[in-house]
C-alpha positions as CSV (number, residue, x, y, z in Angstrom):
1,Q,-13.1,30.6,-8.6
2,V,-10.9,28.1,-9.8
3,Q,-10.9,26.9,-13.3
4,L,-9.4,23.6,-14.0
5,V,-8.3,21.7,-17.2
6,E,-6.9,18.5,-18.0
7,S,-4.9,16.9,-20.5
8,G,-2.8,13.9,-21.3
9,G,-5.2,11.2,-22.0
10,G,-4.7,8.7,-24.8
11,L,-4.7,5.2,-26.0
12,V,-2.6,2.9,-24.7
13,Q,-2.5,-0.7,-24.4
14,A,-2.8,-2.9,-21.2
15,G,0.3,-2.8,-18.8
16,G,1.4,0.8,-20.5
17,S,1.3,3.9,-18.3
18,L,0.4,7.8,-18.7
19,R,0.5,10.6,-16.7
20,L,-2.4,12.9,-16.6
21,S,-2.5,16.8,-16.0
22,C,-4.7,18.9,-14.7
23,A,-3.9,23.4,-14.8
24,A,-5.4,25.1,-12.4
25,S,-6.4,28.9,-13.1
26,G,-7.1,31.1,-10.1
27,R,-4.8,32.5,-7.6
28,T,-6.1,30.6,-4.5
29,F,-5.2,27.3,-6.2
30,S,-2.8,26.1,-3.4
31,S,-5.6,26.4,-0.4
32,Y,-7.4,23.9,-2.4
33,A,-7.3,19.7,-2.0
34,M,-7.7,18.0,-5.2
35,G,-8.8,14.9,-6.2
36,W,-9.0,13.0,-9.3
37,F,-12.1,10.8,-10.1
38,R,-13.3,8.8,-13.6
39,Q,-16.9,7.9,-15.2
40,A,-17.1,5.1,-17.5
41,P,-20.2,4.7,-20.1
42,G,-23.3,3.5,-18.0
43,K,-21.6,3.6,-14.8
44,E,-21.4,6.0,-12.0
45,R,-18.7,8.5,-10.8
46,E,-15.7,6.8,-9.5
47,F,-13.2,8.1,-7.1
48,V,-9.4,7.6,-8.0
49,A,-7.3,9.9,-6.5
50,A,-6.9,12.8,-3.8
51,I,-4.3,15.1,-2.5
52,S,-4.3,17.9,0.4
53,W,-3.7,21.1,0.1
54,S,-0.1,21.1,1.5
55,A,0.4,17.9,-0.4
56,G,1.2,15.7,2.8
57,S,-1.6,13.5,2.7
58,T,-2.7,11.4,-0.3
59,Y,-5.6,9.2,-0.5
60,Y,-6.6,6.3,-2.8
61,A,-9.2,4.2,-4.2
62,S,-8.1,0.4,-2.8
63,S,-8.1,-0.8,-6.9
64,M,-6.0,2.2,-7.7
65,K,-3.7,2.3,-4.9
66,G,-0.1,0.9,-5.5
67,R,-0.7,1.9,-9.4
68,F,-1.7,5.7,-9.4
69,T,0.1,8.5,-7.5
70,I,-1.0,11.8,-7.0
71,S,0.9,14.8,-6.8
72,R,0.9,18.4,-7.1
73,D,2.9,21.6,-8.2
74,H,2.2,24.7,-6.6
75,A,4.1,26.7,-8.7
76,R,2.8,25.3,-11.9
77,N,-0.8,25.1,-10.1
78,T,-1.1,21.7,-11.6
79,V,-1.7,18.6,-10.4
80,Y,-0.4,15.0,-11.6
81,L,-1.9,11.5,-11.9
82,Q,0.8,9.2,-12.8
83,M,-0.9,6.0,-13.6
84,N,1.3,3.2,-14.4
85,S,0.4,-0.6,-15.1
86,L,-3.0,0.0,-17.0
87,K,-6.0,-2.0,-17.8
88,P,-8.8,-1.8,-19.4
89,D,-11.1,-1.6,-16.6
90,D,-9.5,1.4,-16.2
91,T,-10.9,3.2,-19.4
92,A,-12.9,6.2,-18.5
93,V,-13.5,9.5,-18.3
94,Y,-10.7,11.1,-15.8
95,H,-11.9,14.3,-14.3
96,C,-9.9,16.9,-11.9
97,A,-11.7,18.4,-9.1
98,A,-10.9,21.1,-6.2
99,G,-12.5,21.3,-2.9
100,G,-12.2,22.1,0.6
101,V,-11.5,18.9,2.6
102,I,-9.5,16.2,1.2
103,G,-11.8,13.1,0.3
104,G,-13.4,10.2,-2.1
105,D,-17.4,11.9,-2.1
106,P,-17.6,13.8,-5.1
107,Y,-20.1,16.1,-3.1
108,E,-17.2,17.1,-1.4
109,Y,-15.7,19.1,-4.4
110,D,-16.7,22.6,-5.8
111,Y,-14.4,22.6,-8.8
112,W,-14.3,20.3,-12.3
113,G,-12.7,20.3,-15.4
114,Q,-14.2,18.8,-18.3
115,G,-11.9,15.4,-18.3
116,T,-9.6,13.4,-20.7
117,Q,-10.4,10.2,-21.8
118,V,-8.2,7.6,-21.4
119,T,-8.4,4.1,-23.3
120,V,-6.8,0.9,-22.3
121,S,-6.8,-1.7,-25.1
122,S,-6.5,-5.7,-24.2
């Protein structure tokens, strides 16, 4: 079992930055690929970024590549999402997830956090 708790969301102006954190509990955290997804009101859940268990591979949605960076710290059982050059369209609830393989399909992930709200004002 893995429990995930996100933090770091908030209100930011367009062009600003935020760093989201996802703290995991469970001794097997290091064996899971981790992903970030987001969901805006009235829209489907959207893939943002993912990182392999070893942190040797990362994968981004095309619209986030170059603006967002995913990383993980095994010693702290935490995965991060650094978000730069934020746009109003980035407004959503951001969720982290743990799964067996790195990928962009939410069905590949077994455990989910409750999410943290990110609001970008214009």
